[in-house]
N, C-alpha and C positions, 0 to 999 in steps of 0.2 A: 953368982953369975948365972947359975943354972936356972934360978927363978926368973931372971929377966928373959931368957930364951923361952921358957915355958909361957910367960905372960905375953910375949910377942906372938907366939904360935896361937895361943887362945884368942887373942884380939884379931888376928888375921882370919881365923876360922869363924869367929863371930861376925866379922865384916862380910865375909863371903855368904854367910847364912842370910844376913839382912839384904845383901845385893840380890840373892836368888829370890827372896820374898818380894822384893820390889819388882823384879822382872815378871814374876808370876802374877802379881796384882795388876801390872800394866797389861799383860797379855790377856787376862781374863776380863778386862773392861772396867776395872774399878775407877779409873781416872778419865772416863770419857768426857764428862761434862764437869768442868771445874768452875765455871762462871755462875751458873744458875743457883746452885746450893748456897752460895755466899750471899746472894741477894734475895733469896726466896722469902725471907722474913719481911722484906720491904713491900712485897706484893699485897695489894688489897684483896680481901675476899670478894668473890663475885657478888655484885649487888643485883638483886632481883627487884625489878620495879613492880610495886604493888599499885593496882589501880586506885587512884585517889577518889574519894567519895566527895562529890560536890554537893553542897547543900543549896537550898533555895536562896539563902542569903548572899551567896556568891554571884548570883545572876539577877540581882535587882536592877531594874531599869531606872534611869535618872531622868 
């Protein structure tokens, strides 16, 4: 029976430690943007347009 009381006490202490860690993380701004990181891999890299070289064959008159 003593073991059950000790395990209950340890589990409550552990839960309070995790609760304190959660509040500390929230207060320090760890969870400010929860939407963008989830879809960041879907964003395309910025495409830089390169000037296309037009040859004389493209501008032939008909």
